[in-house]
Backbone as XML, in Angstrom:
<?xml version="1.0"?>
<chain id="A" units="angstrom">
  <residue number="1" name="MET">
    <atom name="N" x="32.966" y="57.766" z="49.385"/>
    <atom name="CA" x="31.407" y="58.385" z="50.216"/>
    <atom name="C" x="30.545" y="57.435" z="50.328"/>
  </residue>
  <residue number="2" name="THR">
    <atom name="N" x="30.104" y="57.957" z="51.876"/>
    <atom name="CA" x="29.314" y="56.944" z="52.669"/>
    <atom name="C" x="27.559" y="56.997" z="51.934"/>
  </residue>
  <residue number="3" name="HIS">
    <atom name="N" x="26.710" y="55.956" z="52.392"/>
    <atom name="CA" x="25.478" y="55.469" z="51.696"/>
    <atom name="C" x="24.791" y="56.340" z="52.893"/>
  </residue>
  <residue number="4" name="THR">
    <atom name="N" x="23.757" y="56.948" z="52.757"/>
    <atom name="CA" x="23.085" y="57.813" z="53.719"/>
    <atom name="C" x="21.541" y="56.723" z="53.411"/>
  </residue>
  <residue number="5" name="PRO">
    <atom name="N" x="20.803" y="56.494" z="54.473"/>
    <atom name="CA" x="19.682" y="55.787" z="54.196"/>
    <atom name="C" x="18.629" y="56.313" z="53.856"/>
  </residue>
  <residue number="6" name="THR">
    <atom name="N" x="17.828" y="56.019" z="52.953"/>
    <atom name="CA" x="16.698" y="56.457" z="52.213"/>
    <atom name="C" x="15.459" y="56.566" z="53.620"/>
  </residue>
  <residue number="7" name="TRP">
    <atom name="N" x="14.626" y="57.312" z="53.505"/>
    <atom name="CA" x="13.569" y="57.147" z="54.033"/>
    <atom name="C" x="12.790" y="55.840" z="54.150"/>
  </residue>
  <residue number="8" name="GLN">
    <atom name="N" x="12.692" y="54.953" z="53.009"/>
    <atom name="CA" x="12.056" y="53.796" z="52.900"/>
    <atom name="C" x="13.223" y="52.933" z="53.414"/>
  </residue>
  <residue number="9" name="GLU">
    <atom name="N" x="14.058" y="53.127" z="53.485"/>
    <atom name="CA" x="15.196" y="51.964" z="53.988"/>
    <atom name="C" x="15.295" y="52.210" z="55.711"/>
  </residue>
  <residue number="10" name="ASN">
    <atom name="N" x="15.195" y="53.133" z="56.221"/>
    <atom name="CA" x="14.797" y="53.930" z="57.412"/>
    <atom name="C" x="13.944" y="53.003" z="58.262"/>
  </residue>
  <residue number="11" name="SER">
    <atom name="N" x="12.527" y="53.026" z="57.559"/>
    <atom name="CA" x="10.954" y="52.507" z="57.720"/>
    <atom name="C" x="11.063" y="51.258" z="58.226"/>
  </residue>
  <residue number="12" name="LEU">
    <atom name="N" x="11.709" y="50.688" z="57.251"/>
    <atom name="CA" x="12.268" y="49.244" z="56.937"/>
    <atom name="C" x="12.562" y="48.748" z="58.331"/>
  </residue>
  <residue number="13" name="PHE">
    <atom name="N" x="13.599" y="49.497" z="57.961"/>
    <atom name="CA" x="14.838" y="48.725" z="59.434"/>
    <atom name="C" x="13.538" y="49.301" z="60.819"/>
  </residue>
  <residue number="14" name="SER">
    <atom name="N" x="13.332" y="50.002" z="61.235"/>
    <atom name="CA" x="12.286" y="50.093" z="62.542"/>
    <atom name="C" x="11.455" y="49.140" z="62.187"/>
  </residue>
  <residue number="15" name="LEU">
    <atom name="N" x="10.755" y="48.698" z="61.023"/>
    <atom name="CA" x="9.561" y="47.686" z="61.421"/>
    <atom name="C" x="10.861" y="46.363" z="61.677"/>
  </residue>
  <residue number="16" name="LYS">
    <atom name="N" x="11.780" y="45.984" z="61.385"/>
    <atom name="CA" x="12.481" y="44.694" z="61.463"/>
    <atom name="C" x="12.793" y="44.720" z="63.196"/>
  </residue>
  <residue number="17" name="ARG">
    <atom name="N" x="13.029" y="45.647" z="63.829"/>
    <atom name="CA" x="13.443" y="46.119" z="65.108"/>
    <atom name="C" x="12.453" y="45.801" z="66.252"/>
  </residue>
  <residue number="18" name="THR">
    <atom name="N" x="11.210" y="46.148" z="65.669"/>
    <atom name="CA" x="9.813" y="46.134" z="66.596"/>
    <atom name="C" x="9.194" y="44.984" z="66.342"/>
  </residue>
  <residue number="19" name="LYS">
    <atom name="N" x="9.545" y="44.480" z="65.354"/>
    <atom name="CA" x="8.512" y="43.505" z="64.948"/>
    <atom name="C" x="8.854" y="42.111" z="65.787"/>
  </residue>
  <residue number="20" name="PRO">
    <atom name="N" x="7.972" y="41.345" z="66.553"/>
    <atom name="CA" x="8.168" y="40.356" z="67.055"/>
    <atom name="C" x="8.863" y="39.191" z="66.530"/>
  </residue>
  <residue number="21" name="SER">
    <atom name="N" x="9.832" y="38.435" z="67.042"/>
    <atom name="CA" x="10.304" y="37.556" z="66.312"/>
    <atom name="C" x="9.426" y="35.781" z="66.323"/>
  </residue>
  <residue number="22" name="LEU">
    <atom name="N" x="9.703" y="35.427" z="65.071"/>
    <atom name="CA" x="9.078" y="34.467" z="64.623"/>
    <atom name="C" x="10.030" y="33.267" z="65.236"/>
  </residue>
  <residue number="23" name="SER">
    <atom name="N" x="11.004" y="33.189" z="65.833"/>
    <atom name="CA" x="12.073" y="32.126" z="65.576"/>
    <atom name="C" x="11.447" y="31.223" z="67.282"/>
  </residue>
  <residue number="24" name="ILE">
    <atom name="N" x="11.476" y="29.868" z="66.898"/>
    <atom name="CA" x="10.710" y="29.052" z="68.316"/>
    <atom name="C" x="12.148" y="28.269" z="68.883"/>
  </residue>
  <residue number="25" name="VAL">
    <atom name="N" x="13.367" y="28.770" z="68.758"/>
    <atom name="CA" x="14.611" y="28.441" z="69.251"/>
    <atom name="C" x="14.513" y="28.858" z="70.638"/>
  </residue>
  <residue number="26" name="ASN">
    <atom name="N" x="14.080" y="30.448" z="71.237"/>
    <atom name="CA" x="14.291" y="30.539" z="72.202"/>
    <atom name="C" x="13.509" y="29.925" z="72.877"/>
  </residue>
  <residue number="27" name="PRO">
    <atom name="N" x="12.087" y="29.782" z="72.918"/>
    <atom name="CA" x="10.845" y="29.271" z="73.449"/>
    <atom name="C" x="11.168" y="27.818" z="73.759"/>
  </residue>
  <residue number="28" name="LEU">
    <atom name="N" x="11.807" y="27.058" z="72.795"/>
    <atom name="CA" x="12.399" y="25.508" z="72.996"/>
    <atom name="C" x="13.800" y="25.625" z="74.002"/>
  </residue>
  <residue number="29" name="ASP">
    <atom name="N" x="14.077" y="26.437" z="73.980"/>
    <atom name="CA" x="15.274" y="26.440" z="74.956"/>
    <atom name="C" x="14.758" y="26.963" z="76.800"/>
  </residue>
  <residue number="30" name="VAL">
    <atom name="N" x="14.080" y="27.397" z="76.741"/>
    <atom name="CA" x="13.458" y="27.590" z="78.024"/>
    <atom name="C" x="12.411" y="26.582" z="78.216"/>
  </residue>
  <residue number="31" name="LEU">
    <atom name="N" x="11.848" y="26.006" z="77.514"/>
    <atom name="CA" x="10.753" y="24.907" z="77.741"/>
    <atom name="C" x="11.743" y="23.984" z="78.426"/>
  </residue>
  <residue number="32" name="ARG">
    <atom name="N" x="12.752" y="23.302" z="77.514"/>
    <atom name="CA" x="13.691" y="22.735" z="77.860"/>
    <atom name="C" x="14.425" y="22.136" z="79.419"/>
  </residue>
  <residue number="33" name="GLN">
    <atom name="N" x="14.845" y="23.823" z="79.679"/>
    <atom name="CA" x="15.494" y="23.889" z="80.843"/>
    <atom name="C" x="14.417" y="23.852" z="81.719"/>
  </residue>
  <residue number="34" name="ARG">
    <atom name="N" x="13.296" y="24.301" z="81.536"/>
    <atom name="CA" x="12.106" y="24.021" z="82.733"/>
    <atom name="C" x="11.918" y="22.480" z="82.913"/>
  </residue>
  <residue number="35" name="ILE">
    <atom name="N" x="12.051" y="21.738" z="81.535"/>
    <atom name="CA" x="11.449" y="20.629" z="81.766"/>
    <atom name="C" x="13.000" y="19.592" z="82.562"/>
  </residue>
  <residue number="36" name="ILE">
    <atom name="N" x="14.218" y="19.688" z="82.187"/>
    <atom name="CA" x="15.562" y="19.465" z="83.311"/>
    <atom name="C" x="15.076" y="19.739" z="84.444"/>
  </residue>
  <residue number="37" name="LEU">
    <atom name="N" x="14.874" y="21.125" z="84.773"/>
    <atom name="CA" x="14.413" y="21.427" z="86.326"/>
    <atom name="C" x="13.774" y="20.704" z="86.754"/>
  </residue>
  <residue number="38" name="GLU">
    <atom name="N" x="12.358" y="20.299" z="86.369"/>
    <atom name="CA" x="11.528" y="19.486" z="87.247"/>
    <atom name="C" x="12.036" y="18.382" z="87.268"/>
  </residue>
  <residue number="39" name="MET">
    <atom name="N" x="12.684" y="17.445" z="86.030"/>
    <atom name="CA" x="12.811" y="16.475" z="86.260"/>
    <atom name="C" x="13.885" y="16.396" z="87.181"/>
  </residue>
  <residue number="40" name="ALA">
    <atom name="N" x="14.794" y="17.282" z="87.701"/>
    <atom name="CA" x="15.942" y="17.478" z="88.919"/>
    <atom name="C" x="15.303" y="17.284" z="89.586"/>
  </residue>
  <residue number="41" name="ARG">
    <atom name="N" x="13.986" y="18.158" z="90.360"/>
    <atom name="CA" x="13.268" y="18.517" z="91.368"/>
    <atom name="C" x="12.525" y="16.785" z="91.717"/>
  </residue>
  <residue number="42" name="ARG">
    <atom name="N" x="12.244" y="16.304" z="91.024"/>
    <atom name="CA" x="11.771" y="14.664" z="91.086"/>
    <atom name="C" x="12.284" y="14.055" z="91.493"/>
  </residue>
  <residue number="43" name="GLN">
    <atom name="N" x="13.859" y="14.156" z="91.343"/>
    <atom name="CA" x="14.758" y="13.325" z="91.550"/>
    <atom name="C" x="15.085" y="13.246" z="92.953"/>
  </residue>
  <residue number="44" name="MET">
    <atom name="N" x="15.297" y="14.913" z="93.119"/>
    <atom name="CA" x="15.603" y="15.282" z="94.388"/>
    <atom name="C" x="14.513" y="14.753" z="95.588"/>
  </residue>
  <residue number="45" name="ARG">
    <atom name="N" x="13.233" y="14.676" z="95.283"/>
    <atom name="CA" x="11.950" y="14.488" z="96.136"/>
    <atom name="C" x="12.258" y="13.139" z="96.238"/>
  </residue>
  <residue number="46" name="GLU">
    <atom name="N" x="12.242" y="12.130" z="95.065"/>
    <atom name="CA" x="12.225" y="10.754" z="95.242"/>
    <atom name="C" x="13.504" y="10.075" z="96.075"/>
  </residue>
  <residue number="47" name="ASN">
    <atom name="N" x="15.200" y="10.802" z="95.795"/>
    <atom name="CA" x="15.763" y="10.601" z="96.887"/>
    <atom name="C" x="16.015" y="11.037" z="98.161"/>
  </residue>
  <residue number="48" name="THR">
    <atom name="N" x="15.149" y="12.288" z="98.360"/>
    <atom name="CA" x="14.671" y="12.520" z="100.000"/>
    <atom name="C" x="13.378" y="11.367" z="100.318"/>
  </residue>
  <residue number="49" name="ARG">
    <atom name="N" x="12.744" y="10.971" z="99.712"/>
    <atom name="CA" x="11.653" y="9.966" z="99.960"/>
    <atom name="C" x="12.485" y="8.514" z="100.167"/>
  </residue>
  <residue number="50" name="GLN">
    <atom name="N" x="13.287" y="8.184" z="99.657"/>
    <atom name="CA" x="14.229" y="6.752" z="99.737"/>
    <atom name="C" x="14.958" y="7.478" z="100.767"/>
  </residue>
  <residue number="51" name="THR">
    <atom name="N" x="15.945" y="8.211" z="101.111"/>
    <atom name="CA" x="16.434" y="8.374" z="102.085"/>
    <atom name="C" x="15.888" y="8.244" z="103.510"/>
  </residue>
  <residue number="52" name="ARG">
    <atom name="N" x="14.584" y="8.840" z="103.707"/>
    <atom name="CA" x="13.789" y="8.948" z="104.876"/>
    <atom name="C" x="13.477" y="7.290" z="105.053"/>
  </residue>
  <residue number="53" name="GLN">
    <atom name="N" x="12.846" y="6.581" z="103.686"/>
    <atom name="CA" x="12.186" y="5.616" z="104.153"/>
    <atom name="C" x="13.509" y="4.342" z="104.613"/>
  </residue>
  <residue number="54" name="ASN">
    <atom name="N" x="14.743" y="4.498" z="104.472"/>
    <atom name="CA" x="15.941" y="3.748" z="104.620"/>
    <atom name="C" x="16.374" y="4.097" z="106.067"/>
  </residue>
  <residue number="55" name="ARG">
    <atom name="N" x="16.049" y="5.169" z="106.655"/>
    <atom name="CA" x="16.600" y="5.487" z="107.943"/>
    <atom name="C" x="15.413" y="5.153" z="108.997"/>
  </residue>
  <residue number="56" name="ALA">
    <atom name="N" x="13.882" y="5.010" z="108.409"/>
    <atom name="CA" x="13.045" y="4.540" z="109.219"/>
    <atom name="C" x="13.566" y="3.247" z="109.160"/>
  </residue>
  <residue number="57" name="HIS">
    <atom name="N" x="13.396" y="2.597" z="108.416"/>
    <atom name="CA" x="13.836" y="0.755" z="108.214"/>
    <atom name="C" x="15.095" y="0.712" z="109.207"/>
  </residue>
  <residue number="58" name="GLN">
    <atom name="N" x="15.995" y="1.682" z="108.912"/>
    <atom name="CA" x="17.438" y="1.132" z="109.981"/>
    <atom name="C" x="17.157" y="1.454" z="111.442"/>
  </residue>
  <residue number="59" name="HIS">
    <atom name="N" x="16.425" y="2.397" z="111.868"/>
    <atom name="CA" x="15.795" y="2.534" z="113.341"/>
    <atom name="C" x="15.349" y="1.613" z="113.524"/>
  </residue>
  <residue number="60" name="VAL">
    <atom name="N" x="14.142" y="0.910" z="112.972"/>
    <atom name="CA" x="13.234" y="-0.089" z="113.189"/>
    <atom name="C" x="14.262" y="-1.306" z="113.549"/>
  </residue>
  <residue number="61" name="PHE">
    <atom name="N" x="14.892" y="-1.863" z="112.382"/>
    <atom name="CA" x="16.378" y="-2.838" z="113.017"/>
    <atom name="C" x="17.140" y="-3.008" z="114.064"/>
  </residue>
  <residue number="62" name="THR">
    <atom name="N" x="17.722" y="-1.630" z="113.906"/>
    <atom name="CA" x="18.232" y="-1.619" z="115.056"/>
    <atom name="C" x="17.784" y="-1.773" z="116.791"/>
  </residue>
  <residue number="63" name="VAL">
    <atom name="N" x="16.432" y="-0.674" z="116.595"/>
    <atom name="CA" x="15.770" y="-0.822" z="117.831"/>
    <atom name="C" x="15.027" y="-2.386" z="118.253"/>
  </residue>
  <residue number="64" name="THR">
    <atom name="N" x="15.159" y="-3.086" z="117.181"/>
    <atom name="CA" x="14.474" y="-4.447" z="117.387"/>
    <atom name="C" x="15.500" y="-5.712" z="117.735"/>
  </residue>
  <residue number="65" name="GLY">
    <atom name="N" x="16.888" y="-5.071" z="117.127"/>
    <atom name="CA" x="17.936" y="-6.025" z="117.192"/>
    <atom name="C" x="18.272" y="-7.081" z="116.294"/>
  </residue>
  <residue number="66" name="LEU">
    <atom name="N" x="17.397" y="-6.397" z="114.879"/>
    <atom name="CA" x="17.563" y="-6.946" z="113.834"/>
    <atom name="C" x="18.579" y="-7.069" z="112.985"/>
  </residue>
  <residue number="67" name="LEU">
    <atom name="N" x="19.516" y="-5.639" z="112.927"/>
    <atom name="CA" x="20.208" y="-5.406" z="112.583"/>
    <atom name="C" x="21.747" y="-5.420" z="112.475"/>
  </residue>
  <residue number="68" name="TRP">
    <atom name="N" x="22.067" y="-6.524" z="111.562"/>
    <atom name="CA" x="23.523" y="-7.132" z="111.722"/>
    <atom name="C" x="24.641" y="-6.526" z="111.299"/>
  </residue>
  <residue number="69" name="GLU">
    <atom name="N" x="25.687" y="-6.730" z="111.869"/>
    <atom name="CA" x="26.538" y="-5.927" z="110.908"/>
    <atom name="C" x="28.089" y="-6.716" z="111.004"/>
  </residue>
</chain>
């Protein structure tokens, strides 16, 4: 014999499905991903800045003849 849900069970089930989740796991995962992405962006900017700075110094040394190989 199969169980037929009563109207109370049906209404409770629908309330549970439409109610917002109180879990903080998903928002924390989103925040964690944003922080990781921001850290990666900052590292990329720093690497780009350092590369440009190194190239500028190398160019100065090459032009002035100070670069010894």
